[in-house]
Phi, psi and omega in degrees: 000129176277124180265130179287138179280134176273150179278351180230130168227135177304137180264136182303321180295322178291324179293322177292325174295320177298318179299320178292325182292323186262001189296336181277342184241348182250135178282138169281098188284150184289153169255096191262135176284133177258106181296317184296310181290328177296315179296318183296326185252005181050047182216180177252098186259129179236143177252125171272110195271069177289349174292349181265005172296161179302322179269008175063028170197166181289350191298338178299330183299303182290321182297312182293320180298322179288308186295323180290347180270355183292150175289166180300321180294316179297318181296322180293326179286333179098178185231162177225144173216164172236138185199149172277357176151300187290317176297322179300319180292321177296318178294317182300311180295321178298318178300316181294316181294323183265357180058050179239135180285140180221147173246126186242118177266127180232143177301144182303324181282003181306131179308138184302327180302321180289322178298316180295324179294322178298317177299318181298312185286326184271332181057223182284355183274349182233149173242130183256132177238116179261105180211151178086164182265333184227173175304319184298323176296313180297324180299312181295324177294321180293320179297319177298322178297319179295319180296325181281325189251352181063028173279164179272129178276127178259097185290140181289342181209327188267062183210138185300311183294324177294313179300317180296324177294316179294330182295341180297338175302318182294321177300318179296316180302314182292327176288327184275333185290137179263348178228157176302141182265127182272321183223142167234127175256126184223135180290149176236124167249271175273343174106003182296313180295312181298323180295309182295313182297314183295327179295317179297314182293321181295334180267323185257340179214066190296342180278348179288131176274129180254119181250117177273133186240125180237158171289144182301328182277358179211062185273054188295324179287316180301315180295319181296317179295319178298320181277353182061026174199151180295120190240133177270125177282141180286319182225144176225154172274126190270000189302312179277074194299330180286351181226018183257092176234147180283334183216128176282173180288154176291318176296313185292326177298312182298321180290312182295325179302323181273329190263326185287135177283323179205162167233153178218143178252128187253131177302141182300326178296323176295320177300318180297318178297322178296318178302313181293319180296316180296322180288311186285328187253337183238356182057036177248125178264123177229155172273169181306314180296328180291339181269352186302311186298319180289325180297338182282344187301318182299330181281349179240023188306317182288321184291325189267000179303128179076003185261162173266118190233135176243130172248125178274114173275105193280338182185161183228024181275071180262146180262121184299336179291348179270000187302317182297321178293321179298315178297317180299312181296323179295317179293320178297318180296323181279003182060035178252350180237126185223142180243136181228155159267117182256125178260106180284126181301158183280067176207148179295144177084006183295321180298316178296320179299319180299315182291318187277317190259334183268312181288145174284164184294340180256005180272142179237138171276120182250349180208135179211118181215119177293136185289335179203166180290119182196171174302130190296343179252011181229016185235171177276144179222151171270122186235128175259130184233129175260126181261156175282326180224144178297336180290348182278352186294307184298316176299325179296313180297320179300315179294321180297318180291319182299325183257014174065032175265340189287127176249303180195159177252127191260341185302325183264017176234078189304321181295314179291321180301310181295330182284321188266330186261000000 
């Protein structure tokens, strides 16, 4: 495949200037060794903890570097941005620190926790507008606002100063590492972080493999690289909101196309399991996008044995109200949660028979909804069942069919699943 050359590549000297520019407002986050993941993968796994920034993500780096570079005239007119949350917080804090007015467009489904954080960091210097269903919707609204008011648009990823600001993470990693780094796993949304980081490593540590990690439901960079052109996805899964964009940046695509060694798309359910594991076993809170890099490790288990590996934890702005959905997605991914249409036979006591004779002693009913108004022991119901082991599924289906309880299996029918559950 012939890769198109980009006219812009971040310059190491500019990235070092960015590092100097942001050092008063950006935390030098730790490069922490993970004993649990190292033992599990027989490797040396390190986490770059960008979740420990004041705004709880790396986005402050690029936002501040960009906004602080504006001319006096641009600063007086103010700035506009579009963001699913983390970039908005970086812009908000930057506006407050630099005393510049900003208008921030956020998709309507943005978790409330992120909206409140933007208000906290920006104070009276920012105005928040919640409109559109996705980042792309908010983006177009923000661009229109700039055209009408002549404010400066602060792009979340496709901007030279933003990319240079995010690239400072790589300088820190290389300064903190005591051994050569074999692999770096980095999340990709629009590609700003991956572009900046990969540029630094390709120049200062060219033997390091850079793996870009995307959510399975929004693989915009992977598709673009495969197509050899920046490609807009028609539909995306919005769950990993910090990394769910229909189109990556033109600058970031060209850079990542040349710099990334590989990209991988991770199922959202796997991301959810990583979130739960980090919280329950490591006391680390991450958002879905922040869990992407770590979620990729299992898919590279053979390659990374004995290697020095860095995973960038990009952010921790998770909304606690999403916990039930995160648990549900994790169980579905692990094949431990299953939904059926159960047809109760036309006989008294069928419901009791189903519970006592069909379900295993370790199976739990977690959802039960009759499909229509009918006698409760003579009608069809949607039933959610949690199993102790994924191996219990086939025996359960066999028993249901043998006793004429089986109606349909919903997990592999997404349209019907979303409609009924």
